[in-house]
C-alpha positions in Angstrom: 147.4 125.8 71.3 149.3 126.3 74.6 148.7 124.7 77.9 147.1 128.0 79.1 144.3 127.6 76.6 143.3 124.1 77.8 140.3 124.0 80.0 140.0 121.0 82.3 136.6 120.1 83.5 136.4 118.7 87.0 133.6 116.9 88.7 133.3 117.8 92.4 133.9 115.0 94.9 130.4 115.2 96.3 128.8 114.8 92.9 131.1 111.9 92.0 130.6 110.1 95.3 126.8 110.7 95.8 125.5 111.6 92.4 127.3 109.2 90.0 128.8 106.2 91.8 125.5 105.1 93.4 124.0 104.5 90.0 126.6 101.8 89.2 125.8 98.1 89.7 127.4 96.2 92.5 129.7 94.2 90.1 131.3 97.5 88.9 131.5 99.1 92.3 133.4 96.1 93.7 136.2 97.0 91.2 136.4 100.6 92.4 136.9 99.6 96.0 140.6 99.0 95.3 141.1 102.6 94.1 141.9 103.9 97.6 141.0 103.3 101.2 138.6 106.3 101.0 136.7 104.7 98.1 136.7 101.4 99.8 135.1 102.9 102.9 132.7 104.9 100.8 131.4 101.9 98.9 131.5 99.5 101.8 130.4 101.5 104.9 129.1 105.0 104.1 125.4 105.1 105.0 124.8 108.2 102.9 126.2 106.3 99.9 124.0 103.3 100.7 120.9 105.4 101.0 121.6 107.1 97.6 122.3 103.8 96.0 119.1 102.2 97.3 117.1 104.8 95.3 118.6 103.8 92.0 117.7 100.1 91.4 117.9 98.0 88.3 116.1 94.7 87.7 119.3 92.8 88.3 119.6 94.1 91.8 116.1 93.0 92.8 114.8 89.9 94.6 111.7 88.7 96.3 111.5 88.4 100.1 109.7 85.4 101.5 109.0 84.3 105.1 109.5 81.0 106.8 108.8 80.3 110.5 112.4 80.5 111.5 113.9 82.9 108.9 113.6 85.2 105.9 114.9 84.3 102.5 115.6 86.5 99.5 115.3 85.0 96.1 117.1 87.1 93.4 115.3 87.6 90.1 117.8 86.4 87.5 117.8 88.3 84.1 119.3 86.2 81.3 122.8 87.4 80.5 123.3 89.5 83.6 125.0 88.6 86.9 122.9 88.5 90.0 124.5 88.4 93.4 122.6 86.6 96.2 121.9 88.3 99.5 123.9 86.8 102.3 121.8 85.4 105.1 123.7 87.5 107.6 121.8 90.6 106.4 118.7 89.3 108.2 118.5 89.2 112.0 119.2 85.9 113.7 116.4 85.2 116.2 117.0 83.9 119.7 115.6 80.5 120.7 111.8 80.5 121.2 111.2 83.4 118.8 109.9 83.0 115.2 108.9 85.3 112.4 105.2 85.9 112.3 104.9 88.4 109.5 106.7 90.8 107.1 104.9 94.1 107.1 107.0 96.4 105.1 110.3 96.7 103.3 111.4 100.3 102.5 114.9 101.0 101.2 117.1 99.2 103.7 114.5 99.0 106.5 112.6 95.9 107.2 109.5 95.9 109.4 108.6 92.5 110.9 106.3 90.9 113.5 108.0 88.4 115.8 106.2 85.8 118.0 107.5 84.8 121.4 105.5 82.8 123.9 102.3 83.7 122.1 103.1 87.4 122.3 103.8 89.6 119.3 106.9 91.8 119.0 107.2 94.5 116.4 110.8 95.1 115.1 112.5 97.4 112.6 115.8 96.0 111.2 118.3 98.0 109.3 119.8 95.7 106.6 122.7 98.1 106.0 123.9 98.6 109.6 122.5 95.3 111.0 120.9 97.3 113.9 117.3 96.8 115.0 114.8 98.5 117.3 111.8 97.1 119.1 108.6 99.0 118.6 106.0 99.7 121.3 103.1 97.3 121.2 100.0 98.2 119.2 96.7 96.4 119.2 96.5 95.7 115.5 99.2 95.6 112.8 97.1 94.9 109.8 97.2 98.5 108.6 100.7 99.4 109.9 103.0 101.1 107.4 106.6 102.3 107.4 108.3 105.3 105.7 111.7 107.0 105.9 111.8 110.1 108.1 112.7 113.4 106.5 115.3 113.9 109.2 117.3 110.9 108.1 121.0 111.8 107.9 124.2 110.0 106.9 124.7 108.7 110.4 121.2 107.7 111.4 118.3 105.9 109.7 115.2 107.7 110.9 111.7 106.3 110.1 108.1 106.7 111.1 105.4 104.1 111.5 101.8 105.0 110.8 98.9 102.8 111.8 95.5 103.3 110.3 92.7 103.0 112.8 89.1 102.6 111.4 85.9 103.6 113.0 82.6 102.8 111.3 79.2 104.5 111.2 76.0 103.7 109.4 76.8 105.8 106.3 80.5 106.7 106.7 83.9 105.7 107.9 86.4 107.7 110.0 90.1 107.1 109.9 92.6 108.1 112.6 96.4 107.9 112.2 98.6 106.7 115.0 102.2 107.7 114.5 105.5 106.4 116.0 108.8 108.1 115.3 112.2 106.5 115.7 113.3 109.7 117.3 110.8 109.4 120.2 110.1 105.7 120.3 106.4 106.2 121.3 103.0 106.3 119.7 101.0 109.5 119.3 97.7 110.3 117.7 97.9 112.5 114.7 95.8 115.6 114.5 94.8 114.5 111.0 91.8 112.3 110.3 89.7 111.4 107.3 85.9 110.9 107.1 84.5 109.2 104.0 80.8 109.0 103.5 80.8 106.0 101.2 80.7 102.4 102.3 83.9 100.9 101.0 84.3 97.4 99.6 87.7 95.9 100.1 89.3 94.3 97.0 93.0 94.9 97.6 95.8 94.0 99.9 95.5 93.9 103.6 98.8 95.6 104.4 99.5 99.2 103.1 102.0 100.1 100.4 105.0 101.7 102.2 107.3 104.0 100.1 110.2 106.2 101.1 107.9 109.1 102.2 104.3 108.2 101.7 102.2 105.3 103.0 99.1 104.2 101.0 96.1 102.1 102.1 93.7 100.4 99.6 90.2 101.1 100.6 88.4 100.5 97.3 87.2 102.6 95.6 89.6 105.0 97.3 93.3 105.1 98.0 94.1 106.7 101.4 97.6 108.2 102.0 99.7 109.8 104.7 102.8 111.9 103.9 105.2 111.6 106.8 107.5 114.3 105.5 104.8 117.0 105.0 102.6 115.6 107.8 99.5 115.7 105.6 96.9 113.1 104.7 94.2 112.6 102.1 92.6 110.2 99.7 92.0 109.8 96.0 90.0 107.6 93.7 91.4 104.3 92.5 91.0 103.3 88.8 87.4 102.4 87.8 86.4 98.9 88.8 84.1 98.5 85.8 86.6 96.8 83.5 84.3 94.4 81.9 85.2 91.3 83.8 85.1 92.8 87.3 88.0 92.9 89.7 89.0 89.7 91.4 92.1 91.1 93.2 94.5 94.0 92.9 97.9 95.1 94.2 99.4 98.5 94.8 102.9 99.2 93.6 105.4 101.9 92.8 108.0 102.1 90.0 111.6 101.6 91.2 112.9 104.5 89.1 110.5 107.5 89.5 108.2 106.2 92.3 105.1 106.4 90.1 102.0 104.7 91.7 100.8 101.5 90.0 97.8 99.2 90.3 97.9 95.7 88.8 94.6 93.8 88.7 93.4 90.3 88.1 90.0 90.4 86.6 87.3 87.7 87.0 87.7 86.9 83.2 91.3 86.0 84.0 92.7 89.0 82.2 95.4 91.3 83.8 95.4 95.1 83.6 98.0 97.5 84.7 97.3 101.1 85.7 99.7 103.9 86.4 99.3 107.4 87.9 99.8 110.1 85.3 102.1 113.1 86.1 99.2 115.5 85.8 97.1 113.3 88.0 94.5 110.6 87.3 95.0 107.0 86.3 95.9 105.7 82.9 95.6 102.0 81.8 98.9 101.0 80.3 98.5 97.3 79.7 96.0 94.6 79.3 97.3 91.0 79.2 95.7 87.7 78.6 98.2 85.1 79.8 96.6 83.0 82.5 95.1 80.5 80.0 98.2 80.5 77.9 100.8 79.4 80.4 103.0 76.7 78.8 102.8 73.2 80.1 106.5 73.1 80.6 106.0 75.6 83.4 103.0 73.9 85.1 103.7 70.3 84.3 100.6 68.2 85.0 99.0 71.1 87.0 96.0 72.9 85.5 95.0 76.3 86.7 91.4 75.5 87.3 90.7 78.1 90.1 91.5 81.8 89.7 92.3 81.8 93.4 95.5 79.9 92.5 96.9 83.1 90.8 98.5 85.7 92.9 99.9 88.8 91.2 102.9 90.6 92.6 103.1 94.4 92.7 104.1 96.0 89.4 107.3 98.1 89.7 107.7 99.3 86.2 109.6 98.0 83.2 108.2 95.2 80.9 107.9 92.3 83.3 105.0 91.1 85.3 105.6 88.6 88.2 103.0 86.2 89.5 102.7 83.2 91.8 100.8 80.1 90.9 99.9 78.1 94.1 98.8 74.5 94.2 98.9 71.9 97.1 102.0 72.7 99.0 103.9 74.3 96.1 104.4 77.8 94.9 105.7 78.6 91.4 107.2 82.1 90.7 106.7 83.1 87.1 107.8 86.1 85.0 105.9 87.4 81.9 107.8 89.6 79.5 105.3 92.0 77.9 107.7 92.9 75.1 108.4 89.3 73.9 105.3 87.6 75.2 107.5 84.9 76.9 106.5 83.3 80.2 109.4 82.0 82.3 109.4 79.9 85.5 111.9 81.4 87.8 111.6 79.0 90.6 109.4 76.4 92.3 109.1 76.5 96.1 108.0 73.4 98.0 107.0 73.5 101.7 105.5 76.1 104.0 106.4 79.5 102.6 104.3 82.7 103.1 104.3 85.8 101.0 103.0 88.5 103.3 104.7 91.7 102.3 102.6 93.2 99.5 105.6 95.0 97.9 108.2 92.2 98.0 110.9 93.6 95.7 114.1 94.4 97.6 116.9 96.4 96.0 119.9 94.6 97.4 122.4 96.3 95.1 123.3 98.6 98.0 123.5 95.9 100.5 125.6 93.2 98.9 129.3 93.9 99.4 132.1 91.9 97.7 135.0 91.6 100.1 
């Protein structure tokens, strides 16, 4: 065979840079930075690369975000046998004197939505973890239903986003929902032409803050799930999984899988069982798991503490895979635990002591695209 008959397959530079490399873990990428100055800039500074990478997480690149009065901490979830790199504190904004963190409302991709408090006044702030640039948001009357989503106009040089605030009006036999929208492009609030009217009286079982995803924001108004698609500028609602699960629903959390962005609902029932539901591709909810672990937590995890009250258990949103994360709270202590549904093993990840609030309902942060090894 002569050289003329040899066919060499080439991968285009765009596919390599934005379709293949973003899937690699941070440890591998740090080795490729020395290939050339161009690759070093791509991996370290290119916003388009960071945005692609933030869509392809793996459990090793995840951590939980917690709020303290004067700062935000990220605690990485360590997987045995894998290397986890901690998030440098410099990724979070340093507050001026007299300003404290009041709440974490949303964390979508590399955008963090927080409420700050200064002189008894609230300030709403969106911080870009990748560029370390933030913007103050015009004041709104109530932030309990405020969600964040990435704007469809996002480019490689700007990180556009939209904020949507759900405004509720009640009548005797119905509820009307209005949507106030603020775009990073305009910096001002407008009232959407869309509104929802639901004729059932809703009983609230779920999280206060909405579930913010890359394009759609969801609000739990049991037995319905309300949504607003910022890209298509449409809204609607759907039914949540049945609440008649035998033991009754004590609490539930919305979530989304980190790979395919499939909606999930994880529930703690009054009989102390845990159920996990996922949205099927053809629509409708399917119950994937039922777990009985609350009464079988090993003593080596709890020590002398006995989980006597179901209110001590706080489930974290389910993001796919075979692991369920939960908090056990007692006195001034918070224990973060992980349950492996494949092996049945329960592991204590860490024990936090002192004032520490978990306010963002979907607390997993993919920091694979944010941690850079110099």
